[in-house]
Structure formats: structure tokens, C-alpha cells
N, C-alpha and C positions, 0 to 999 in steps of 0.2 A: 324752732323749739320754743315752748312757753312753759315756764315753771317745771322744766324737766320732762315735759310731755311733747311728743311730736304730733302736730295737728295734721290730720289726714283729710284730703278732699275726696269726696265720693264722686263717681261718674254722674253726669246729668241724667235726670229722669228721661225716659224715652218719650218722644212726642206722641200726642193723641190720647193721653190718659184722660179719663173723665175728671171733671172738677170734684173737689171734696164736697161732701154734703154739708149743709149748714149745721152748726152745732145745736144740740138739743139739751134741754134742761133735764137733769136726772130727777125723777119723781121719787120723793121719800117713800119708804115702805112702812106701812102701818103695822106695828107689832102688838098683838094682844098678849098680855102677860097674866098668867095664872099661877098661883102657888097652891099645891095640894096640901092636904092635912099632914102628910108625912115630911113636908119640907121641900119636895121636888118642885123646881121652877119650870114652867112650861111657857115657851115663846111660840106664837103662831102668827105667820104672815100669809095672807091670802094672795096668791099669784095665779090667776086663772087663765093664762094664755094657752097652756097645754094641760091635758088631764093627768098630770103627774103630781106626786108629792115626795118630798125629801124629808126623811125623819132621821134625826141625829141625836143620840144621847151622849152628852159630853160629861165625863166624870172627873172630878179633881182627884186624880189618883195615878199619875204617870210615873215615869222612871225616877223622878226626884224623890219619891217616897220609898224607893227600894232600900232595904236594909244593906248596910255596907258589906256584909258577908254574902249577900245574894245579888250581885250586880245583874241588871237586865231582867229581874224577876217580872216586872210589869209587861215586858215583851212576851214572856212565856205565858203569863196569865191571859193576855189578850188573845193569843193563839188558842189557848185551851178553852176559852169561853165558847167558841163556836163549834167545839167538838161534841157538844151534847148537854142536855139538862136532865133533871130527874125524870121527866116524862117524855123526852124526845132525844133521839140520837142526832148526831151531826147531819146525817142524811135527811132526817125528818125536818130539821130546821131549814136546810137548804130547799127542800121541796115546799115547805110552807112559804118561804120568802118568794120562791119562783112562781107560786100560785098567784102572787100579786105582781108578777113581772119584775121581781127585784132579786138582788144578791145581798146576802147578809155579810157585812164587813165589820171586823173588830180590829182595832189597832191601838198602839200605845205611842205616846210622845213624851217629851221631857216632863210636861206638867199634867197631861190628861190621858185618860183612857177614852176611847170612842167606840160606840156600837152604832152602826148606821145602815140604812137601806133606802133606796129610791125606787118607787114603783107606781102602780096605778092609784090615783087619788081615791077611786071608788073602793079600794081595798086597804085603806089606811088602817082599819082595825086589825087586819092580818099582820101588817108591819109592826104595829104596837104589840101584838101578841108575841111575835118572835123576839123582839127586843126585850120585852118585859121578862119573858121566860129565861133569856140568857143571863140577865143580871140578878133575877130573883132566885133561880133554882139551878145554878151550874152544878154539873155532876162530878166532873173530874174523875171519870172511870180510869182504872189503872191502864187499860189498853189504849185509851185515848191520850193519856199523859205520855205514855211510851212513844206514841206516834209524834206527838209534839216535840219531844226531846230529840227524836231521830231527825226530824225535818229541821229543827233549830241547829243541830250540829252540822248538817249538810250546808245550810245557809251560811253559818259562820265560816266553814272551810272555804266556801266560794268567795265570801267577802274578803277573807284574808289574802286572796290572790289579787285584789284590787288595790292599786296604790292610793286611790282617793280615800278608801275606807281606812287604811292604815294611817295615812296622814291625818285624817280627821280625828282618829282616836288619840294620836300623840298630841295633836293641837289642843284638844279638850283637856287632856291631863295637864298640859303646860299652863293653860289659862285658868282652869278651875281648881286645880290641886285636889284637895280632899272633899270638895263639895260634890254632891250627887250629880250636878251637871257635867262633871268630868266623864261620866259613863253614859254611853249611848248604845251599848250592845252587851248581851250576856257573854260570859266566858265559857269555855268548854267545861270547866269545873262546875260553874253555877247551873249549867244546863243538865249535866249528868246527875247533880245532886237534887234536882227538882223532883218532888214526890206529890201524889194526889193530896196527901194531908197538908203539905206545905202550901199548895195552891189554894186549898179549901180555906185554910186559916188566913192567907193573904187576901183572898176575895172578900171574906167577911169584914175585913178592915178597910179595904179600898172602896167597895161597892156600897156607897152610902147615898140615899136620896137627898139628904141635906147638902151634899157636895156635888149635886148633879144638876144638869140643865138639859131639858128636852126641847129641841128646836124642830119645828114643823113648818115647812114652807111648800106651798103648792095650791092646787085648786080644791081647797077645803074650807069648811065653815069653822071659824074659831070656836064657837060654842060647842059644836060637835066634837072638835078636837079635845077641848077641855073635859067634856064628859067621857070620851073614850080614854083619855089619859088617867082619869080617876078610876075607871073600871079596870084597866090593866096594870097600872102602877100604884094605885092608892094603897094597896096592902103591903107594898115594899117597905121593909124596915132594915136598917143597918143591924147586922147580927153581932157585931163586936165593936169595941172601942176603936175609932178611926185612928190612923197614924197622925202624929202631931206634925204641924207645919215645919218644914225644914228652914234652916237659917237662910238669910239672903245671900245670894252669890256676890262676891266681891273680889277685888284683886288689886295688887299694888302697881305703881307706875314703873317698877323695875322690869315688867314684862316688855315694855316698849323698846328696851335696849338689849333684849335677849334674842339669840338666834339658836334654833334647834335644828340639827341636821340629822336626818334619818337615811342612812345609806342602804339602798336596796339593790344589790347587784343584779344585772340582767333585766331590770325594769325598762320599758321603752317609753315611759311617760314620767314627767316630772310634775309634782304638785307643790305649789307655793302657797302657803297660808300666811296672811298678814293680819294681825289682830289688833283691835282697839275697842274701847268701851262703846257700847251701843246705847240706844234709847229705850226707855220703858214705854209701855202703851199709853201711860198718862202724861208723857212729856208733850208739851204744846207743839213740838216739831215732829211728832211721830207721824201724823198723817201727811204733812207736807213732804216728809221723806218718802212715804209710801207713794205719793203722787210722782215724785221725782224718779223713783226707781221704775215706776210704770212707764213714764215717758221715755226713759233711756232704754228700757227693755233689755234686749239681748246685748246691747253695746256696753252696758255698765251694770254691774250687779253688786249692790251694797247690802249688807246684812247687818241687822242690829246685833247679831251674835257672831257670825263669822263670814269671812270672805275667802273664797278659794280661787286663786289664779291658776289656770291650767294652761299648759303650753299651747294646746290647740286653739283655744278660744277663751275669751273672758266674758262673763255675763254678770250682771248686777241683779241681785235679788235681795229683798229686804225681809227680815224675819224678826219679829219682836216677840219676846216672851213676857211672862208675868213679872219677872224681876230683871234688874240690870244685868246685862251680859256683855261679854266681849264681842266685838264685831270682827268678822273677817270676810273678805269679799271677792268673789269672782263667780263662784258657783255656790248658791246658798239654798238651804232647804227650808220648807215650811213644815210646822208641826202638823201631825195628822188632823188636828182640829181645824 
């Protein structure tokens, strides 16, 4: 035993394995930065090894901006965005993306909303067209919103049967209290109360070019990308006053001496969450921590926000957000960003 931990010896490696290849130096990626007239920032990195391109629109408008009376609204908005625009149905959007060998993805995280697609580099204009249409002209038709509500209720019911989901929800509430980071899922009531008008108003405040970053990586020409971005996104304007920035997350040291027990009769799995303060992205130890978690991989999983120790296995994963967060660690999750 050492410091309360039992040191385990693994079995010797089998004979005859090939030697490790010599280490190679990582080549830095050149990123061309352009800012459009409407404030949208565009990052483009040329990577020409395969004829593909990844396009990701990252918007500063995640769950942290959800009104207190509408928890999980960002998740519903992300789902509703791909249901159709003023000129295209959801099926039309899917067909458009698939014509470039891509799938259109929208997702929400604590801090961001993301719309993304990866497809043929020769069809990057098609991907821009689809993503720009989604953020500039979402329709929120009544039948589409009804479908989003129905699917969200099914997903919530399924999640409620998972011990890890329930434990994560309780853990966040214990750590973050009244801060928006305490919420990572809509409630049945917030889902049922969502209306097309509500989503339309919410989208007008979240979908702002000045709070967005368009990231393009692949076998593309940066000048061509900048020109296409101006063509498809240049007329994008925020339709309403954006949400104000939320307060910084914080917590007291009393958390470290607190134990929260959630009894779930009949559950065959136990979830143990242990929390502590994590690092911000600007902390000088942030990237050394990322390297350490990469080296330990499945054996150790540390998260700058939370660590989940599960009975079956422990993994270390590191997750940093924009603000200081509590750390918990054994199974950790990355933001959709």
C-alpha cells in the first residue's frame, strides 16, 4: 500500500512484439483567421491528406444561458434547429448534407451550441449552405416542435432509468447550487411547455454572429473558404438583444466535507462521484493536466469538472470549461464542442 492506494503489477508483455516507433515531432497547424463584417470569426486550417473537410459552427449560447424557469431549453433548441428552415424541411436539410457525403449535426453543451458537418472538400459550399440556413432561418413549425418534444420526453424517460444520469444530476445540483451549470437536462415540464414561439424568441437571442466561431479544417483553400463564408454567412445578423453573460461558477470549501446519498432500490450499479475544484483553460497547468490524462488513458480519468467512479471500471478523463468548475473523476464527459 502507498498513500492508501494498492499498487498493482500488470502481467509482462508477450514476447515478440515489434519495437516502438521513434517519436515524431508534432507539426503545428497553420490557422488562417478572418473576421466577417457581421462579427463572425472564421478559422481555416488546410489539411490535405484526405479529400475531406470538417465544418463546425460554435456559438456561445449553451445551457448556461437557459432562463431559470426553462431548464434545458438549449437542448430543445439544438434539436429543433435541424427540423427545418423557412425554405427547407428537415428531410431537405439531410438530403443537402448527404449530397456532400455528410450528416448535419446540432448539439448543445454547457457553454456552446454547435452545428457541424464533415463531408467532401469539393462540396464545402454545400456544407456552408446547410449550416448557414439552419442558423439564419430556422422555422420551428408546430409539427416539428411537437416531434422534438415527443422525442425529448422519450429520451428523458430513458435517461431516468440510468443510475449514472441520476447521479450526475444530483452531483451537479450539490456542486453548483443555483448556478446554471447545475442543470444539464430539460425537465418533463420544460419540455412540455416548449412552443414554437418560445424557441423562435430564444433562437433570436442565442444565434448571434458576434458570439460565433466558424472552424473549417480539411483539404480546402483558406482564401476560398473566407470568400464562401462571406457569401453564405455575411448577411447573418442577430435578430434580438443577446442574453447577458452569466455569473461565474463558484463554490465553498464546505462541499469537500459533504456526503450526499441517493438511495435507488433495485439498482444493480453504484455510482460514486467525488468532487473538487478544477482548472480553467487559462491555468498554466491546464495542458500538462490534459497530457497526463492522455497518458493514463483508461486507467485514470480526471476531469476539471467532475469525476465519476464506477464500480465496474475507473477511467480518467479531463474536461475544462470556460469557467472554474468542480472536478469529479472516473468517467468524465467532453462538451460537444
